[in-house]
C-alpha positions in Angstrom: 3.5 -43.5 -20.7 3.8 -40.1 -22.2 3.8 -37.1 -19.8 0.8 -34.8 -19.5 1.0 -31.7 -21.7 2.4 -28.7 -20.0 -0.8 -26.7 -20.7 -3.1 -29.3 -19.0 -5.6 -27.7 -16.6 -4.5 -27.6 -12.9 -6.7 -29.9 -10.8 -9.1 -27.9 -8.6 -7.6 -29.3 -5.3 -4.2 -28.1 -6.3 -5.5 -24.6 -7.2 -7.1 -24.4 -3.9 -3.9 -25.5 -2.2 -2.0 -22.4 -3.4 -1.1 -20.0 -0.6 -2.9 -16.6 -1.2 -0.6 -13.7 -2.0 -2.0 -11.9 1.1 -0.5 -14.5 3.3 2.9 -14.1 1.6 2.6 -10.3 2.0 2.1 -10.7 5.7 4.9 -13.3 6.0 7.5 -11.1 4.3 6.4 -7.6 5.5 5.4 -8.5 9.1 6.2 -12.0 10.4 9.8 -12.3 9.2 10.8 -8.8 10.3 9.3 -9.3 13.7 11.2 -12.6 14.1 14.4 -11.0 13.0 14.0 -8.2 15.5 13.0 -10.4 18.4 16.0 -10.9 20.7 14.9 -14.4 21.9 13.5 -15.9 18.7 16.0 -18.8 18.9 15.5 -19.4 22.6 17.7 -18.9 25.6 18.2 -15.2 24.8 19.5 -15.9 21.3 18.2 -13.9 18.4 19.2 -13.1 14.8 21.2 -10.2 16.1 23.4 -12.7 18.1 24.0 -14.7 14.9 24.9 -11.5 13.1 27.7 -10.7 15.5 25.9 -9.6 18.7 26.2 -6.4 20.5 25.4 -3.1 18.9 26.7 -4.2 15.5 24.6 -7.3 15.5 21.5 -5.4 16.5 22.0 -2.8 13.7 22.5 -5.6 11.2 19.4 -7.3 12.4 17.5 -4.0 12.2 18.6 -3.4 8.6 17.8 -6.9 7.6 14.3 -6.6 9.0 13.8 -3.3 7.3 15.2 -4.4 3.9 13.5 -7.8 3.5 10.0 -6.2 2.9 11.6 -3.8 0.4 13.2 -6.7 -1.5 9.9 -8.6 -1.4 7.9 -5.7 -2.9 10.5 -5.1 -5.6 10.8 -8.8 -6.4 7.0 -9.0 -6.7 6.9 -6.1 -9.2 9.7 -7.5 -11.3 8.5 -11.1 -11.3 4.9 -10.3 -12.1 6.0 -7.5 -14.4 3.5 -5.2 -12.7 4.1 -1.7 -14.0 0.8 -0.3 -13.1 0.9 3.2 -11.4 -0.3 1.7 -8.1 2.5 -0.9 -8.2 5.1 1.7 -9.1 3.9 4.0 -6.3 4.2 1.0 -3.9 7.7 0.3 -5.3 8.8 3.9 -4.8 7.4 3.8 -1.3 9.4 0.6 -0.6 12.6 2.2 -1.8 12.0 5.2 0.3 11.4 3.1 3.4 14.6 1.1 2.6 16.6 4.3 2.3 15.3 5.5 5.6 16.4 2.3 7.3 20.0 3.7 7.2 18.9 6.8 9.2 20.0 5.6 12.6 17.8 7.5 15.1 15.7 6.7 18.2 13.1 8.5 20.3 11.2 11.4 18.6 13.0 11.1 15.3 12.4 7.4 15.0 8.7 8.0 15.6 8.8 10.5 12.7 10.9 8.2 10.5 8.6 5.2 11.0 5.6 7.3 9.7 7.6 9.2 7.0 6.1 7.2 4.2 2.6 8.0 5.3 3.5 11.7 5.6 5.1 11.7 2.2 2.2 10.0 0.5 -0.3 12.2 2.2 1.6 15.3 1.1 1.9 14.1 -2.5 -1.9 13.5 -2.6 -2.6 16.9 -1.1 -0.5 18.6 -3.7 -2.0 16.6 -6.5 -5.5 17.7 -5.5 -4.6 21.1 -6.9 -3.6 19.7 -10.3 -5.6 18.3 -13.2 -4.9 14.7 -12.2 -5.6 14.1 -8.5 -3.5 11.1 -7.4 -6.5 9.1 -6.1 -7.4 8.7 -9.8 -4.4 6.3 -10.1 -6.3 3.7 -7.9 -9.4 4.1 -10.0 -7.5 3.8 -13.2 -6.0 0.5 -11.9 -9.5 -0.9 -11.4 -10.3 -0.6 -15.1 -7.1 -2.1 -16.5 -8.9 -5.3 -17.6 -11.6 -3.4 -19.5 -11.7 -2.9 -23.2 -9.5 0.0 -24.4 -12.5 1.9 -25.8 -14.4 1.6 -22.5 -11.4 2.7 -20.5 -11.0 5.7 -22.7 -14.6 6.7 -22.2 -14.3 6.1 -18.5 -11.3 8.4 -18.3 -13.3 11.0 -20.2 -16.1 10.7 -17.6 -13.6 11.1 -14.8 -12.5 14.4 -16.4 -16.0 15.8 -16.3 -15.9 18.9 -14.0 -18.5 17.6 -11.6 -16.7 14.2 -11.3 -13.4 15.9 -11.1 -14.6 17.9 -8.1 -15.5 14.6 -6.4 -12.1 13.2 -7.3 -10.5 16.2 -5.7 -12.6 15.8 -2.5 -11.7 12.1 -2.4 -8.0 12.7 -2.9 -8.0 15.3 -0.1 -9.8 12.9 2.3 -7.5 10.1 1.4 -4.5 12.4 2.0 -5.7 13.6 5.4 -6.6 10.1 6.6 -3.2 8.8 5.5 -1.5 11.7 7.4 -3.7 10.9 10.4 -2.6 7.3 10.3 1.0 8.5 10.3 0.4 10.7 13.3 -1.2 7.8 15.2 1.7 5.5 14.3 4.2 8.2 15.4 2.5 8.6 18.8 2.5 4.9 19.4 6.2 4.6 18.4 7.1 7.6 20.6 5.4 6.1 23.6 6.6 2.5 23.2 10.0 2.7 21.4 12.0 4.4 24.1 15.3 2.4 24.1 18.5 3.5 22.5 19.1 2.6 18.8 21.3 -0.5 18.4 20.2 -2.2 21.6 18.3 -5.5 22.1 15.5 -3.5 23.7 15.2 -1.1 20.8 14.8 -3.9 18.3 12.3 -5.7 20.6 10.2 -2.5 21.0 10.2 -1.9 17.2 9.0 -5.5 16.7 6.3 -5.0 19.3 5.0 -1.8 17.7 5.0 -3.4 14.2 2.8 -6.2 15.6 0.5 -3.8 17.4 0.0 -1.3 14.6 -0.4 -3.6 11.6 -4.2 -4.1 12.0 -5.0 -0.5 13.1 -2.8 0.9 10.3 -4.6 -1.2 7.7 -7.9 -0.2 9.1 -7.0 3.5 8.9 -5.8 3.0 5.3 -9.0 1.3 4.3 -11.0 4.0 5.9 -9.3 6.6 3.8 -9.8 4.5 0.6 -13.5 3.9 1.3 -14.1 7.6 2.2 -12.4 8.7 -1.0 -14.4 6.3 -3.1 -17.6 7.6 -1.5 -17.0 11.1 -2.7 -16.1 9.9 -6.2 -19.0 7.6 -6.5 -21.4 10.3 -5.2 -20.1 12.6 -8.0 -20.4 9.9 -10.7 -24.0 9.1 -9.7 -24.9 12.8 -9.6 -23.5 13.3 -13.1 -24.4 10.1 -14.9 -27.5 8.9 -12.9 -28.3 6.4 -10.2 -26.6 3.1 -10.7 -23.5 4.6 -12.4 -20.3 3.3 -10.9 -16.7 4.2 -11.5 -15.9 0.5 -11.0 -18.2 -0.5 -13.9 -16.3 0.8 -16.8 -18.5 -0.8 -19.5 -21.7 0.6 -18.0 -20.2 4.0 -17.4 -18.9 4.0 -21.0 -22.4 3.1 -22.2 -23.8 6.1 -20.4 -21.2 8.3 -22.0 -22.1 6.9 -25.4 -25.7 7.5 -24.8 -25.0 11.2 -23.9 -22.9 11.5 -27.1 -25.7 10.1 -29.2 -28.3 12.3 -27.6 -26.1 15.4 -28.1 -25.6 14.5 -31.8 -29.3 13.8 -32.4 
């Protein structure tokens, strides 16, 4: 019998069986690092650090491995999926920044600052961008319209440059930045309180793993809060400018409203 053509549709049960990307994200950015840092993951007091040489050197190697695996995963995801959107590139830059910081061997107060440095840097970048013609929160909104027709995207971008909408974008960017910085402060406080051991010890790695597990959900919640708050200000400005029902996430409809205004102005 001849083999099935390569472009044959995938059966529904196989499509449903695929592991969602969110699960892979959690595995490579949370579960694997925690397992690597845990001093007893292999039982009887044996952890990855023991396999990597034990002692201070083994603990440092385990710490670096746990820090660099998420970086490698993010970069691999960008390269394999050829995702060069601004959002993906910002994520990749953030991953590289975090990877570089892994080689800054500190504990105590400075570790608490280091672990939140990415949030502080992103927040600062968004704060600065709010004073420019292109507030950085617009990057997220541009990504939402990537799949739309080029003409609709162009008109949507024009709508976002309208003074009233731009003011909403500035407000949203400022809120996002402040919430991101707040999330960094919360993370720093938790790290300062819980990661008290000396760098390079079993206890330090175990405490880092514990805080990573504790802060993942609260950290995501704070990030989502910032995004939703920023969207609120932008949407409010879009509706005030283009009428009830207008949405920055409905590029075709927003483009239609812009065209209607153009026709009315030319009449």
